[in-house]
C-alpha positions, -999 to 999 in steps of 0.1 A, spaced: 700 -576 63 677 -554 37 645 -574 24 622 -557 -5 585 -567 -7 561 -556 -37 528 -543 -24 499 -548 -49 468 -525 -36 436 -537 -59 415 -508 -48 385 -493 -64 396 -459 -74 431 -472 -84 451 -504 -90 487 -494 -76 524 -514 -71 549 -499 -49 583 -516 -33 589 -513 3 625 -520 21 629 -536 56 662 -520 70 683 -535 99 664 -518 122 631 -535 112 618 -505 97 601 -502 66 602 -475 41 590 -469 6 617 -471 -20 620 -440 -39 609 -439 -73 595 -473 -73 553 -467 -71 532 -474 -104 495 -465 -102 468 -466 -130 433 -450 -117 401 -471 -124 365 -458 -129 337 -480 -122 307 -483 -150 278 -468 -136 253 -470 -168 227 -481 -143 211 -467 -113 229 -489 -85 256 -499 -109 291 -499 -98 313 -523 -119 345 -524 -135 360 -547 -167 381 -573 -151 402 -575 -179 408 -542 -180 419 -541 -146 441 -571 -148 459 -553 -177 463 -519 -155 481 -544 -128 505 -557 -154 511 -525 -168 523 -512 -131 545 -541 -125 558 -537 -160 569 -503 -154 588 -511 -124 606 -540 -142 617 -520 -163 628 -492 -139 649 -519 -124 630 -514 -90 621 -556 -89 654 -560 -79 657 -581 -44 621 -586 -41 619 -616 -16 578 -613 -9 546 -599 -30 521 -586 -1 486 -582 -21 458 -561 -3 426 -561 -23 388 -542 -18 366 -569 -1 334 -580 -15 339 -576 -51 325 -608 -73 334 -621 -107 313 -651 -123 338 -670 -147 330 -699 -172 347 -733 -175 381 -719 -188 384 -693 -161 372 -664 -183 350 -637 -166 313 -636 -179 304 -600 -180 321 -574 -153 328 -578 -123 311 -558 -94 325 -541 -73 316 -535 -32 292 -502 -45 272 -522 -66 236 -523 -48 215 -536 -78 215 -574 -65 179 -588 -53 177 -623 -37 145 -642 -43 137 -643 -7 130 -607 -5 100 -614 -32 81 -633 -3 59 -615 19 71 -637 50 110 -633 42 110 -608 69 89 -625 95 103 -629 129 115 -667 120 134 -655 89 146 -624 111 159 -649 136 178 -670 105 191 -638 93 204 -628 125 224 -662 134 238 -659 101 254 -625 107 265 -640 140 280 -668 125 299 -648 91 300 -615 106 279 -605 75 239 -593 72 220 -611 45 221 -579 22 232 -571 -12 267 -564 -6 276 -599 3 275 -633 -26 246 -645 -6 226 -622 -25 252 -615 -53 258 -654 -65 220 -658 -72 214 -624 -86 245 -632 -113 229 -664 -120 198 -645 -130 220 -620 -149 236 -642 -167 207 -661 -188 219 -688 -210 257 -682 -199 270 -712 -181 287 -701 -145 314 -726 -136 327 -706 -102 325 -675 -87 358 -658 -76 370 -622 -63 390 -597 -79 422 -611 -60 412 -650 -69 410 -640 -106 448 -623 -104 459 -653 -85 444 -678 -112 463 -654 -140 494 -650 -125 503 -678 -102 479 -708 -116 464 -707 -82 425 -694 -74 432 -700 -38 415 -675 -18 429 -662 17 406 -663 51 407 -624 51 390 -623 16 367 -651 19 351 -636 50 341 -605 30 316 -628 8 292 -632 34 295 -672 30 325 -678 58 322 -691 91 347 -664 109 354 -690 139 353 -722 123 371 -705 95 352 -727 63 322 -722 45 288 -720 64 264 -746 48 233 -723 55 247 -694 39 258 -714 9 220 -724 4 209 -687 6 237 -680 -23 221 -711 -46 257 -722 -49 280 -754 -36 318 -749 -22 328 -764 -53 310 -729 -72 339 -713 -50 375 -706 -48 396 -733 -23 404 -717 7 443 -714 11 453 -738 38 478 -726 64 513 -716 55 501 -708 17 526 -689 -4 524 -685 -41 547 -684 -70 545 -664 -105 536 -692 -132 567 -694 -156 554 -675 -181 552 -644 -159 587 -653 -142 603 -649 -177 581 -614 -180 591 -600 -144 625 -618 -137 632 -599 -102 599 -612 -92 609 -650 -101 619 -662 -67 594 -640 -48 568 -657 -25 535 -647 -27 517 -637 6 479 -644 11 454 -614 0 443 -591 33 411 -572 29 422 -531 26 405 -523 57 424 -551 74 458 -539 60 450 -499 66 445 -509 105 479 -527 104 496 -497 84 489 -472 110 503 -494 136 466 -501 149 459 -537 153 463 -540 194 435 -541 222 421 -500 231 426 -488 196 405 -482 166 417 -470 130 391 -445 116 396 -441 76 380 -416 56 388 -422 14 362 -428 -10 343 -440 18 346 -441 53 350 -469 82 360 -472 117 376 -505 130 390 -527 158 411 -557 157 406 -584 180 423 -623 187 402 -650 173 384 -669 171 354 -646 180 324 -661 190 310 -628 213 277 -618 197 283 -590 174 265 -556 180 238 -548 156 256 -525 138 289 -538 135 306 -564 110 331 -593 117 357 -602 91 391 -620 94 423 -603 91 445 -636 91 439 -671 109 449 -654 143 427 -620 141 393 -607 133 386 -570 124 352 -560 137 337 -526 127 313 -504 109 318 -489 70 300 -460 53 296 -456 13 299 -420 16 333 -403 26 355 -384 4 332 -390 -27 304 -371 -7 332 -342 -1 342 -343 -38 303 -340 -50 294 -312 -21 324 -293 -31 313 -291 -70 279 -277 -59 300 -250 -40 320 -238 -69 299 -247 -101 329 -267 -116 330 -298 -135 352 -331 -130 381 -314 -143 380 -290 -116 368 -309 -85 385 -342 -93 352 -359 -91 314 -361 -96 292 -383 -81 262 -399 -98 234 -422 -83 256 -451 -75 277 -435 -54 309 -439 -75 334 -410 -89 337 -407 -127 360 -385 -150 387 -382 -126 410 -352 -137 427 -339 -109 430 -347 -74 402 -335 -54 415 -300 -34 411 -310 5 427 -283 14 403 -258 8 399 -230 42 363 -233 52 351 -207 70 319 -224 81 312 -226 118 305 -260 134 271 -271 130 272 -253 97 247 -229 107 219 -257 108 226 -270 76 225 -313 78 232 -333 53 217 -373 51 248 -391 32 225 -419 10 239 -405 -17 260 -438 -19 231 -455 -3 242 -477 28 264 -504 40 250 -534 56 242 -540 87 228 -507 83 191 -507 68 194 -510 33 191 -477 13 199 -476 -22 219 -448 -39 209 -415 -46 185 -409 -16 209 -383 -3 192 -352 14 198 -313 26 178 -301 53 180 -268 72 193 -250 39 178 -212 37 186 -182 12 214 -172 37 232 -203 32 259 -212 8 275 -243 -14 302 -238 12 277 -248 42 267 -278 19 306 -291 19 306 -288 58 273 -303 65 288 -333 43 320 -334 64 300 -333 94 277 -362 82 306 -388 75 319 -373 113 287 -382 127 287 -414 110 318 -425 125 311 -412 159 281 -439 157 304 -466 148 327 -458 171 298 -456 203 291 -493 188 323 -502 190 328 -491 223 292 -505 233 306 -541 221 334 -541 247 357 -521 235 361 -491 262 374 -461 254 398 -465 225 421 -445 213 414 -436 176 438 -436 152 429 -415 119 443 -418 81 433 -418 50 434 -395 22 405 -369 35 423 -369 65 457 -366 54 451 -339 33 426 -316 52 436 -300 86 399 -289 85 385 -318 85 409 -335 113 399 -306 135 364 -314 128 359 -350 132 382 -347 167 355 -319 178 324 -344 168 343 -373 189 354 -350 213 386 -369 222 422 -362 204 430 -379 174 465 -395 166 468 -385 128 503 -404 113 523 -389 86 532 -421 68 516 -426 35 505 -455 11 492 -471 47 469 -496 34 502 -511 7 523 -505 39 500 -526 63 499 -555 36 541 -552 34 544 -555 72 523 -587 72 544 -599 44 574 -595 62 567 -598 97 571 -563 108 549 -551 137 542 -516 129 532 -497 164 511 -464 166 530 -449 192 565 -451 172 549 -435 142 553 -399 137 523 -383 140 501 -351 145 481 -351 179 448 -332 169 427 -322 200 389 -312 199 382 -271 196 367 -270 227 341 -240 219 330 -265 190 324 -295 210 291 -286 225 276 -272 190 286 -302 173 268 -325 196 237 -307 191 242 -306 156 248 -345 159 212 -348 180 193 -327 152 211 -348 122 204 -382 143 167 -369 145 162 -362 109 181 -393 99 156 -414 117 128 -396 105 139 -398 68 148 -432 69 118 -449 59 114 -427 29 146 -431 19 140 -471 20 108 -471 3 123 -451 -24 143 -484 -33 113 -509 -30 
């Protein structure tokens, strides 16, 4: 019997609603024409700011679902699957209304009172924060609610904050009258002990809040239903169950069938990440450069993420062509987020630049760093090795190589953490649309890449989880991209030079944010 799922993707660059259909063979396909999308743009008026209007975001989601309902695409929907960007936070008042704007993952402004103390990084404090990272999978850093909640309290002034929620919990409150949070989303706050799957007392103390100020953890077997008002508006969803929200990174792994031992997924979209999925509870010692979040009660996702990805390419491309946002699709400001997007970024441009970019290196701190890497504020990106004989194309090439170098280091950390000789499945907008980028990444890694041809992998992963469909990378149509042998050694030398410059300039870049 055919089943249909509505997949909702609460992304940082867009909100999307897509209908997937499960056929008699247990495979999932998108329903033709059943996709609605609204682009989203962050507010970046201040240095380090990357916020969005929560009410406007919700209105765009409603518009997407309205569009599918009007087109008759919501008939026979049995379940609604939601994936969401991790780490967003929204303070709300006692009536449930947002106070100010919502912080996205890219906002680097939060500061914690402890960081103002001269002895905040004494050995005892360092040990305390490392214990916190081992329990929660999250460093003590601006990305997480341990910093964000007290900073937002200070920013609120006289406003009374009743609770903190993330973007998906705000959506749940509006549509389902249920603000419960999934384990997956809770693990991205930095407040959840991932093995115990409960709020961590020490993390709450650091955040200066109580569990009562957080969304309730959804119980095992949780399912949601639309409230009566929304059932009348969307009759096609009136009988549908809503599944627990899953973090977009974890959903992306599932969407490419990369959720088994011996595999890692590399995703290059706006940002970049490398991730592997392991059974839960995972009480192993977490390697220094990795984080650990929950996919669900049975699995965790371990990996490394980097703020620079496709947005760094878009910025470098605009330098090369001397074009505006209308031509390149994006310009990147100090907060590292795209603004004024008018067209898709052109990833299919041929770049006749040799491996290693003829000595040009990019230190990709344009959008800052992601923990547990040392904290660098946005706007500190550097270009070294640039001479009069180079062109803007060399900067584009070096920017791509910088992203690849970071992913290669993340992969090395995962393999050092016990995941030996991982098979790599690569996806994301940049990888999907750029044969040149695929070849350069394979050559940096020195091993072949499996690049699935399937589209909308994040939403597909959420739908697969909701419908109980097991996706397998080995059964998907993909392109096997082999390293270019003559490029492997040159890129290894370039990576070593890049790492040396990275280490030398890192203290200067970090100091710029103090």
